[in-house]
N, C-alpha and C positions, 0 to 999 in steps of 0.2 A: 460460565460458558453463555455466548450472546448466539443469539440467533441474526442469520445474514436472512435481511428483509424477512420474506414471508416462505422462504426456502426452509429444509429440512435440513440445511447444513448449522450446527452447531460449533463453535470455534472459541477459542481462549483468546480472552480481553487482548492480547497483542497478537498482531499479526509480525510475524517473522519474516523481511525482507530478504530476497536471495539474491538482490544486484551485486553484492558482495564475493559471491562464493565463483570461483576461476575467475577473479577479478583482483583484489585484495588480498584475498584469502583464497590460499590454497584449498586441494580437496582433503586433505589429512586435517586442515583445521576448521574445516567447513564442517566434517563431520561430526568434531568437537563441539561444534556450536551447535550444530542439529540436535547430537546428544545432549546438550545441556539445555535446549530449551525442550526436548520432548520429556526431561526428569523433572522439569518447573510446571509439568501438564499443557503443556504448549503444544497445538496440534493443524495449525495454520500458517503453512507456507505459502508465501509468494513469490513468484518468478516473472519471466517474459521470454519469447523465443531469441531475441536479438539479445539477452545479457550473457556472453560480454563483447557485441561484435566491435566494439569501439577499442578493443585491444590488440595491440598491432600480433598479427598472427593468428587472431581467433576471428572464428567464422559466423559465431552466435550460437545460442545453443550452451553453451557451458557451463551454464547455471544449473538449468532442466535436466543436463547427462548427470551433474554430481548428486543433486537430487532423486531422482532416481535410483541412483546408485547408492545411497543412503537407504530411502526405502527399502531397497531388495534385500541389503543385506542386516539391515533389522528387522523384517517381514514384518512391519508396522505399516503396509500402505493401506492397510483399512482403517487404521486410525486415523490418518493423516488427512486433511483440506488441505489440495493442490488447488492454488489457481496460478494460472499462466494466462499470458496476453497474445495476440494475434495481430500483427498490420509494422510493424516494424523491423524483422528479421530481412538482413539483405537481401533474399533469397522469396521474400515473401513479404512485398509491400504491397500497404494499401489494403482495402478491404472488398474488392471485388469479391463475389462469392467463389469462384473457385479459387481465388489466393487463401482465401478462410478455410476452405475444405483444406486444400491443401497442407497448410502452417497446422492445422490442427493435426492432422496423418503424422507431421515430423513431429511436432510437440508430443504426442503420444509415443512415438518413436523413440526419443531423448528419454523421457521420463518413466520410459518401461514400463509403462501402464495401459489399461483398456478405458481409461475413463478420466478425464479434465473435471476435476469437479466445481470450480468456477472459473469459468473462461469469458475474460476482456476484451474487448476493443481497445489496443494499447492508445492509439491516437487516432481519430476519427478522421475520415477521409472523404471528406465533400463531394468529390468527386462519381459517388457513388450513390444511389438515392437510399434511407434507410429502410424503406420498404424491402429493397434486395440485401442489405447487411443483414436485417433482422428475419428474412427468411432463409437465407444461409446458417445463422446459427439456429434456427428452430430447427432447420434437418439436421444440425449434428445433436442435440437432444434428441429430437425422434429415434436416432440411431441407437442413441445410448455411449455416443461418446465424448459429450457435454452432459453431465448433469445441470449444469444451471449457468446463467451469462450475467456478464456484467459489462461496465462501462467505465473508462478513464476518459480521458482530455479529449471533452467534445462542448459545442456552445449549449447555452440553453435551446435556441431555438429548434436543435435537431435532438437533443435529450427528448423535448416534448412530443417531437412526431414520432419518433420513435416508442415512446414507451403509449402513445395514443394508437399508433399503426398496431401492436401489439395487443393491446385493447378490444380494438374493432375486428380484429382475423383471428383472435384466439391463439396466438402463437406466444410461443417464449417471449419473456418478460427479464429485462433487468431485472435482477433484485438487487445490485450493490454499484455503488458509483464510486471510482478511486479518483479524488481530486488532489491537487495539490493544495495543503491545509493546514496550517498550524498557527500558534499565538502570534506571529509578527507577518503573515499572512493568509490574511481572512478573507480578503477580498475576492480571493482566486474561487470562492465556494459558499458563501453565506449570501445570500440574496435569493435572484430567480431558483438557481441550479440546487440551493439546500429546502427550498421552497414545493420544487417540483420531485425532489426525494421524497419528504415527508407527505405529500400526498398521494403519491404513489405508491408509499411504502417502502423506498430502498433504503439500503444500510450504506453509510459514507464508511469508506476504508483510507482514511488520509494518507497521502506518500507525501514526503519530505516532512513527517510530521516532526521531527526536531529539527527543521530548518537547517539540511545540512548538514548537523552537530552543532550548529550556532545554540541552541533550547539546553545544551549539557551543559552549558557553562565553561565550556574548553577555554575559549575564546575570550578576551576581557579587553577594553579598553586600555591603550596603553600597554597592553600584551605583545608578545609576538606573535606575528601571524606564520602559524605554521605553515610548510611549504608540500603540503600532500594535496592530491588534486582535490579532495572536500573540503580541503579550508580557503581555499580562492572562494567556493561560492558562501561557506558561512561568516566568515569577517566581511561581506558587504554589509551585514547587519548591524556592525557595530557604528557603521557609520551616520546610524540614523537617530532619532529621539527615541523612535517607538523602541528599537532593540534594546538600548540602553535602558530604558525605562522597564521595560519587562524584566532583564536580566538582575534588577535590584529589586523588584516585587519578586521574583521568584525564590530567589537569594534568601528573600524574609520569610514564605513560606516553606520552603526548605528548611531551613535550619530551627523552626517552631514545630516539626515533624518528625527532623531526624533523620530525613531522607536525602539523595540527591537531588538538584535540579533538576535533572532531565524526567523524573520520576515524577516529580509535578506539575511541567510540560506535557506531558501526556496525560496525568489524570486530568488537567484542565481540558484536553481535550478528548478524552474521553466521557468529558459531562455535558458537551454538545449536542445538541438536539439532532436526532439523525446517525449520529458516529458509533457504530459500532465497535469497532477496532482498528485501532491508529497502526500505522506499518512503520518498522523502522527495524535496522539491520544492525548487526553485532561482527565485528571482525576476527574477536576473538571471543572464548568462552566468558573470559573477566568481565565485557562490557555489558553480557545478557543481564545479571540480577536490580541494577536501577533499571531497565527496562521491564521485567516481568513484574515490579515491584508495586506501581500506578494500580494494579488491579486491588490490590487490598490498602490503597491510600484513601479515605475519603475525606475529601476538602471543604471545608466551610463554606455557607453563601457568602459568608463575607470575603473569604479568599478567592472564590471564585468571581466574585464581581471583583476586587482590586487588579487578580489579573487582565480581568474581560477590560478596564477602564484603561490598563497598562499599555494594552493592546489596540488601544484606538488612539491611543498618541499620533497626531499628524507629524511628519518630516525624519 
């Protein structure tokens, strides 16, 4: 188990993404994925109030509802660490204090629970002072509706200001950051954000840990471009020298260990400073084993170096 920041949250090394629940995965299959994850020792589920508002006929919150019905039907709410986010739901856009409070209440209802274990600001709202955002989140913590707070998409400057305000005023402080971060997208986190996370004891919970499926090895140079929604994002990496080189090294390391490419990609990410639990989703239970397997894979120093060098290739 991994500890999130300096909190009391102990979680499985794989953070299971709930973005597919109610979107590309119906409720029955979502339950099967969640059951398989729990059976593998998983206890850390990620969602957001906006999932899946982009689907025609959906209003947002469908993923939360499925997760809530699953925990209720399995009677395991106390064993599961539920993370959700505020700021992107069509009815609760932005991070004005009243929006944060209303968004949290709506998420609690959909999840069928009395507390959110880890509550992220989904996308920063620079029209609102960080002092107002942190104060609103602190209020939810003091009310017992949120156990710990976290942050996703934010600039280094606003992150620093938020952390310093929490320290100065003795208010709730972010314990985790969820950035876009993986073997082929390192610039999005490494540098000032990672340094701030390390200095303030934040855990990194990277999203797009498998680069929208590219780091599963499913997409290859010269291969067919699969027509799924997610494939459109993944195949962009095939057009870069970095993407091709990373696949080449991943193949070699995976073969040496007798594991799948995705397992190695997640193991590299988990070995990076501040990273606690990479986030990845599975549409069907059969996709889970390569994801959970990275927790038992220990890469050598040479393998980690080879992967890091491949991901540093320009172009």
